[in-house]
N, C-alpha and C positions, 0 to 999 in steps of 0.2 A: 054567193058571198060578193057582193060586188060593192059593198060601203066598208069594209071593216075598219081601215085605220081612219077615214073620213069619219065612221061614228066614233070612235075614241077619242078623236081631236075637239070634234063637236062638241062631245059630251065634257070634256074637263073645259072647254073654253065655255059653256054655258054658266057651268057650275062658278069658275074665276071672276066670269063678268058678270054675275049676281053678287059679287059679294059688296056690302056696302060700307059707307064709314069714311073717317077721316083720309084722304090722299097718305099715300105712306111713299110714294116716289114720283117724281118726275115720267112724265108720256116718254117711253120711248118707241121711236117708230122704225120698222125694217125699211132699210135702203136697198133697193132691188138693184139699182144700178151700179152698184158695188160689187165686185167679183164674190163670186162665193168663197176662192181660196186658191192654194196653188198646191201643188204634186212633187214632192222632191222624194225619190226613188221610193220607197213603200210606207212614206209619210204624209198624210194630208193636212198642212195649216190653213185654217179658217181666215179669212179678212175682214167677211162680212160679219161673222160673229168669232168669239174669240176662242176657239179651240183649237186641238191635235189629235190627231189618232192614226194607229199604223197598220199597216195589213201583216195578218198572222205568215203568210206564205206568197209563194209566185203562184201558189191555185187561187190567190183573192186578185179581183179589182175593184179600183175606185170606178167609181160613174157619177157625174153631174148630174146626167141623162135618166129619166123613167128606163131600167132595163125592161125590153121586150115583154118578159114574160110573169111580170108583176100581177098585171090584170087576171093572168090566169090562174094567179094564187089566191085570187077574192076580193083584192084590193081596187078601192073606186080611184081612179085618174084625178078625180077633184082632190083628194087627199095625199094620192102621192106628189102632187105637184107642190105640197109646201115644206117635204123634208129639202134640207141643202146637200145632202149627201147620202150615196149609195157604197154600199159594200158588197159586193156580191161573189159567189162562186159559180161563175158560168157552168160548171158540171153538172153540180149538185141544184142547181137554182136557190139554195140556202143564202140567205140577204140579210142585211142589215141597214136599217136607215136611220138618220140623225136629224133630227129638226129643233133648231131655237124658234122660241116665239116669245117677243116680249110681254111681263107680266102688266094686268093692269094694275093701274094709277092706287087702286085701295086695296088690290090683293095682299094676303098676309099669308105666312106660311111659315110651318115648322113639320118636325118629322111625322107629328100626328097626323096633318091635313095631309100633305104627303101620300102616306101610306094610306090613308083613307080614298083618296082619289085614284090611286092606283087601282085601287079594289074595285073602283068603278065598271072598270073596263073589264072584270072576268066574267059577270052576267052577262051583259050584250053580247060577248064572243061566245060563250058558251049556247046562247039563244040561236045566233046566228049558224053556229055549225049543226045544232040539232035540226033546224030548219031546211038547212041542204041535205043533212047524211041522215035526218029520223030521229025520233024521240028517245028512239033506245041506242043513239050512238054513243060510243065510250069514250070518254075524255076523264083523264085524269088532271086536274089540278094543284099547283102548289099553294105554297103558304103565301101571303104578302111579308116581304120583309125586307130591313132595311138593306140599302145597298150603296157602297161605296165607290164613289168616284173620285177622281182627283183635281181640285178646285171646284168641288160643289157642294153645297152647304147641307141639302138634304134631297137623299133619293130614296127610292122604294123598287123593289122586284116584283114580278108576278110572272108566271107561265102556266101553258097547258100543254098537256100532251095526247095525242090521237094518229089513228091510224086512219088512212083517206086515200084511197084509190091503189092500196096497195103498199104506201109508202108511211113509215112512220115519222112523224112531224112534232116538232118542239115549237110552239110560238108562244114569245115571250115578250115583256115589254118594261123598260126602266122609266120611271116617270122621275125629274129631279127639278130643282129650283137652286138657282145661285144668281144673287143680284144682279142685272133687273130680269132674268129670264127665265123660263119653264124651257126644259128640255124634254123631250121624247127619243127615246131608242127604242125601235122596234126592231124583232127579228123573227125570222123563220129558218128553223133547220131540219132539210129534209134528208132522212137518214140514206146513205149510197154505199155500198162495199168499196172499201181502199180508203172511206173519207171520215175525219173525224171532225165534224164541222161545227160540235155542241162544244169541244175542249176551243175551236180557233174562235168562236164566238165570245167564250170567257176572256181569251187572248187580246181581241180587240177591245173588249170594254175594260180589259186592264191596262189599256193602254192610251184610253180617251180619256183628255184633261182640258178642263177650261184653264187656261191663260190670262192673263193681264185683261182687265175689265176695256172695253172702249166705250 
């Protein structure tokens, strides 16, 4: 799996880019000359994009650089470079990525649209997993559900569970929109005795907040 996140983002980008009609917002461009954000204690506050998020414990770390192990987990570097922030457990290699992308001028959103786009990632991910591990590879998928993120107008969540290389893994994603940004939060939890990273991911998502708009 060398394209996992890249395909997820590309799929949504192509969907939104295809929206036609009257513009509903001014064009917003990402200024990469602006610092991504600042870390104070266990909290990260975005500068380039208006959000906050906190670490659940000292076992977790912030990283503005792509962690070395991410490509080993099946993510393509081209996709990883789009993420503003990584939160990682260096011991288990569980991780969460956060990416803000300005929405197109004509793109219109509501909860139904958000859930529909979120669901499009499922089939592609399942196909990749089966290509890597065989057609009989066992995958348990969750339903797409609305998800509450502080300061976010619309959001939805979906995940898959599987066992690869002897490790129980949960791969999930939250896709959201709050004017004028699309928000992508993608996580992988790798089960390891003595750690409860799935609960930690929930704490991270609960701490996430979009603050005043820029």
